[in-house]
VOPAGU-2260 file (C-alpha; in pm, 1 decimal, decimal comma):
REM VOPAGU-2260
SITE   aa  ch    i         X         Y         Z
SITE  GLN   A    0   14191,4    7263,0    8110,0
SITE  LEU   A    1   14127,0    7113,7    7766,6
SITE  GLY   A    2   14294,4    6774,0    7812,9
SITE  LEU   A    3   14586,3    6868,0    7587,9
SITE  ASP   A    4   14863,1    6761,4    7825,4
SITE  ARG   A    5   14945,8    6472,1    7589,2
SITE  SER   A    6   14955,0    6690,8    7275,5
SITE  VAL   A    7   15100,7    7036,6    7348,3
SITE  PHE   A    8   15440,5    7097,2    7507,5
SITE  PRO   A    9   15700,1    7366,9    7580,3
SITE  VAL   A   10   15988,4    7405,7    7334,1
SITE  GLY   A   11   16305,3    7605,5    7394,8
SITE  ALA   A   12   16683,4    7599,1    7413,6
SITE  TRP   A   13   16928,4    7487,1    7674,8
SITE  THR   A   14   17283,3    7608,5    7630,5
SITE  ARG   A   15   17573,6    7399,4    7753,7
SITE  ARG   A   16   17862,4    7602,1    7895,8
SITE  PRO   A   17   18168,0    7490,7    8094,5
SITE  GLU   A   18   17996,3    7598,8    8416,3
SITE  GLY   A   19   17671,1    7413,2    8343,9
SITE  ILE   A   20   17353,1    7406,2    8138,1
SITE  PHE   A   21   17145,8    7723,0    8107,4
SITE  ALA   A   22   16791,2    7787,7    7990,6
SITE  ASP   A   23   16638,3    8126,6    7915,8
SITE  VAL   A   24   16266,2    8114,6    7994,1
SITE  GLU   A   25   16210,2    8412,4    7763,8
SITE  GLU   A   26   16313,0    8187,4    7474,4
SITE  PHE   A   27   16054,7    7914,8    7543,3
SITE  GLY   A   28   15738,9    7883,7    7335,9
SITE  SER   A   29   15487,6    7608,2    7264,9
SITE  ALA   A   30   15464,8    7323,6    7012,8
SITE  PHE   A   31   15215,4    7048,9    6936,3
SITE  LEU   A   32   15252,3    6693,7    6811,3
SITE  VAL   A   33   15105,4    6592,0    6476,4
SITE  SER   A   34   15244,5    6236,0    6482,3
SITE  ALA   A   35   15373,6    6016,9    6764,3
SITE  GLY   A   36   15617,0    5729,9    6733,5
SITE  ALA   A   37   15985,6    5658,2    6778,3
SITE  ILE   A   38   16043,9    5970,2    6569,7
SITE  SER   A   39   15762,6    6215,4    6645,7
SITE  VAL   A   40   15673,6    6523,7    6442,9
SITE  PHE   A   41   15571,7    6855,7    6596,6
SITE  VAL   A   42   15462,2    7195,4    6465,3
SITE  THR   A   43   15539,9    7534,8    6614,3
SITE  ALA   A   44   15581,7    7896,3    6506,1
SITE  LYS   A   45   15896,4    7968,0    6306,2
SITE  HIS   A   46   15973,8    8277,2    6513,4
SITE  VAL   A   47   15979,5    8062,0    6829,4
SITE  VAL   A   48   16251,9    7827,2    6704,6
SITE  THR   A   49   16452,3    8007,8    6435,4
SITE  LYS   A   50   16717,0    8103,3    6689,5
SITE  LEU   A   51   16698,2    7759,4    6852,7
SITE  ALA   A   52   16767,4    7572,0    6530,2
SITE  GLU   A   53   17133,0    7671,9    6550,7
SITE  ASP   A   54   17160,9    7544,6    6908,2
SITE  ALA   A   55   17265,5    7181,2    6951,8
SITE  TYR   A   56   17060,3    7167,8    7270,0
SITE  SER   A   57   16722,9    7277,2    7141,9
SITE  VAL   A   58   16470,2    7078,0    7336,8
SITE  MET   A   59   16106,2    6992,6    7348,8
SITE  LEU   A   60   15971,1    6886,6    7684,3
SITE  ILE   A   61   15717,9    6607,2    7695,2
SITE  SER   A   62   15531,1    6482,4    7998,0
SITE  PRO   A   63   15493,3    6102,9    7980,5
SITE  ALA   A   64   15218,9    6020,6    8228,9
SITE  ARG   A   65   15328,8    6202,4    8544,8
SITE  PRO   A   66   15190,8    6553,3    8591,9
SITE  ARG   A   67   15450,3    6827,0    8636,2
SITE  ARG   A   68   15735,9    6586,9    8549,8
SITE  TRP   A   69   15904,3    6666,8    8220,3
SITE  LEU   A   70   16121,8    6459,3    7991,8
SITE  ALA   A   71   16359,4    6670,4    7778,5
SITE  ARG   A   72   16391,5    6549,7    7421,1
SITE  ARG   A   73   16653,7    6699,1    7192,6
SITE  VAL   A   74   16514,9    6835,3    6866,1
SITE  ARG   A   75   16673,5    6631,4    6587,8
SITE  LYS   A   76   16578,0    6843,5    6288,0
SITE  PHE   A   77   16383,9    7157,8    6195,7
SITE  TRP   A   78   16222,6    7260,4    5866,0
SITE  PHE   A   79   16100,1    7614,6    5809,1
SITE  HIS   A   80   15830,3    7736,7    5572,2
SITE  GLU   A   81   15976,9    7993,5    5332,7
SITE  ILE   A   82   15707,0    8252,6    5399,0
SITE  ALA   A   83   15460,1    8148,0    5669,0
SITE  ASP   A   84   15546,9    8154,0    6040,1
SITE  VAL   A   85   15554,4    7772,4    6056,4
SITE  ALA   A   86   15826,6    7528,7    6161,2
SITE  ILE   A   87   15822,1    7149,7    6175,6
SITE  GLY   A   88   16053,4    6955,0    6404,5
SITE  LEU   A   89   16149,1    6596,1    6482,6
SITE  ILE   A   90   16217,7    6444,4    6823,5
SITE  HIS   A   91   16296,4    6091,4    6936,3
SITE  VAL   A   92   16047,8    5960,1    7192,5
SITE  PRO   A   93   16141,4    5668,0    7420,6
SITE  GLU   A   94   15925,6    5359,3    7391,8
SITE  HIS   A   95   15766,8    5397,1    7738,4
SITE  ALA   A   96   15627,4    5741,1    7644,1
SITE  ARG   A   97   15497,1    5673,2    7291,6
SITE  SER   A   98   15159,1    5522,5    7376,9
SITE  TRP   A   99   15083,3    5809,8    7611,0
SITE  LEU   A  100   15121,2    6084,4    7347,8
SITE  LYS   A  101   14820,2    6204,4    7151,7
SITE  PRO   A  102   14888,8    6393,9    6827,3
SITE  LEU   A  103   14650,8    6665,9    6714,1
SITE  ALA   A  104   14485,7    6659,2    6372,5
SITE  LEU   A  105   14557,9    6953,2    6145,3
SITE  ASP   A  106   14263,3    7116,9    5972,2
SITE  LEU   A  107   14377,3    7291,5    5655,7
SITE  ASN   A  108   14034,4    7436,0    5577,1
SITE  GLU   A  109   13992,4    7809,9    5610,3
SITE  ALA   A  110   13808,8    7902,6    5931,0
SITE  PRO   A  111   13530,4    8158,7    5887,2
SITE  ALA   A  112   13518,5    8495,8    6064,4
SITE  ARG   A  113   13355,2    8490,1    6409,3
SITE  MET   A  114   13434,1    8119,7    6457,7
SITE  LYS   A  115   13505,3    8048,6    6826,1
SITE  VAL   A  116   13867,7    7944,8    6884,4
SITE  ALA   A  117   14111,0    7893,3    7170,1
SITE  ALA   A  118   14488,6    7939,5    7175,7
SITE  TYR   A  119   14667,9    7692,9    7402,4
SITE  GLY   A  120   15027,1    7684,9    7521,2
SITE  PHE   A  121   15276,4    7757,3    7797,1
SITE  PRO   A  122   15301,3    8129,2    7878,0
SITE  ASN   A  123   15362,9    8075,6    8248,6
SITE  THR   A  124   15721,4    7948,8    8260,4
SITE  LEU   A  125   15897,6    8023,3    8585,9
SITE  PRO   A  126   16254,5    7935,9    8684,4
SITE  GLU   A  127   16337,3    7832,4    9039,5
SITE  VAL   A  128   16705,8    7874,0    9124,5
SITE  ARG   A  129   16851,7    7700,5    9430,7
SITE  LEU   A  130   17196,7    7793,9    9550,6
SITE  GLU   A  131   17349,0    7528,8    9771,7
SITE  GLN   A  132   17693,4    7460,5    9911,9
SITE  GLU   A  133   17752,8    7170,4    9673,8
SITE  GLY   A  134   17640,8    7376,1    9374,6
SITE  SER   A  135   17328,5    7526,8    9229,9
SITE  SER   A  136   17029,7    7381,0    9054,7
SITE  VAL   A  137   16758,0    7524,1    8838,5
SITE  ARG   A  138   16406,7    7393,1    8809,9
SITE  MET   A  139   16165,4    7524,4    8553,1
SITE  HIS   A  140   15792,6    7519,5    8612,9
SITE  PHE   A  141   15554,1    7514,3    8316,0
SITE  TRP   A  142   15182,7    7582,4    8346,7
SITE  PRO   A  143   14957,3    7573,4    8041,9
SITE  ALA   A  144   14699,4    7839,4    7968,2
SITE  THR   A  145   14410,5    7889,6    7729,8
SITE  SER   A  146   14304,0    8214,4    7566,4
SITE  GLU   A  147   13957,4    8203,8    7412,2
SITE  GLY   A  148   13833,0    8432,8    7136,6
SITE  GLU   A  149   13715,8    8427,0    6778,8
SITE  ILE   A  150   13850,7    8459,3    6426,5
SITE  VAL   A  151   13842,6    8820,9    6307,5
SITE  GLU   A  152   13969,7    8753,7    5956,2
SITE  PHE   A  153   14191,3    8532,4    5744,2
SITE  ASN   A  154   14487,2    8714,4    5590,0
SITE  ALA   A  155   14583,5    8522,6    5274,8
SITE  GLU   A  156   14905,8    8710,4    5205,4
SITE  ARG   A  157   15034,2    8894,4    5511,7
SITE  SER   A  158   14937,1    9116,4    5801,5
SITE  LEU   A  159   15110,6    9380,3    6007,6
SITE  LEU   A  160   15299,3    9123,8    6219,6
SITE  ALA   A  161   15319,4    8815,3    5996,4
SITE  LYS   A  162   15439,8    8728,2    5649,5
SITE  GLY   A  163   15234,8    8470,8    5467,1
SITE  PRO   A  164   14889,1    8333,0    5548,3
SITE  ASN   A  165   14760,8    8391,5    5901,3
SITE  TYR   A  166   14453,3    8458,2    6111,0
SITE  SER   A  167   14369,8    8765,6    6313,0
SITE  THR   A  168   14190,0    8665,5    6632,5
SITE  THR   A  169   14063,7    8823,1    6951,6
SITE  CYS   A  170   14267,2    8571,4    7157,4
SITE  ARG   A  171   14531,5    8727,4    7380,0
SITE  ILE   A  172   14851,4    8561,2    7260,9
SITE  GLY   A  173   15118,7    8630,2    7519,5
SITE  HIS   A  174   15479,0    8520,0    7542,2
SITE  GLY   A  175   15501,1    8141,0    7554,5
SITE  LEU   A  176   15168,4    8077,7    7378,4
SITE  SER   A  177   15339,8    8133,7    7042,6
SITE  GLY   A  178   15369,8    7811,8    6848,8
SITE  GLY   A  179   15084,1    7639,0    7027,4
SITE  PRO   A  180   14770,3    7533,1    6842,1
SITE  LEU   A  181   14471,2    7749,1    6760,5
SITE  LEU   A  182   14186,2    7513,0    6844,1
SITE  THR   A  183   13836,7    7491,0    6702,8
SITE  ARG   A  184   13558,2    7250,3    6780,3
SITE  ALA   A  185   13584,6    6935,1    6570,3
SITE  ARG   A  186   13384,4    6958,9    6250,4
SITE  GLY   A  187   13132,0    6689,7    6165,9
């Protein structure tokens, strides 16, 4: 892939009930780190986490060094942009995982039409339920995906599906890719 396994992660909600902890894979999206430390900052789409912000068990899953092994980190705080589909969240990262994480740099410059871009995230979330005599267990499998395309236009105010500034692209953005980064080649 693009080597983003240290920067982009699934984000979603786990609900604690008397009979156990539940996760709805339809509610998972993607998020990306913009700073890494004891308290790390991530960015995602507001529509991915608005419902999750009310849930005490909203989580971001990070993968500290071992492929396909995830460490659930509870989201400590969310902030939402008033208009744009942008949310910022905070998570606590254990010391052993901090040096492994690689935040992405945000580019606030307007991207021109026809610029090549790639959307990256986790649209392929699959639950695996095991029913056993002693009880049941659920494993969730996350596989990242990339959708390449180009910028069609920048919408300064709003578009059909989004309030606030946004880009129209030819990338196929499916469920789970929402909230992940739109990547361009580094400038300069």
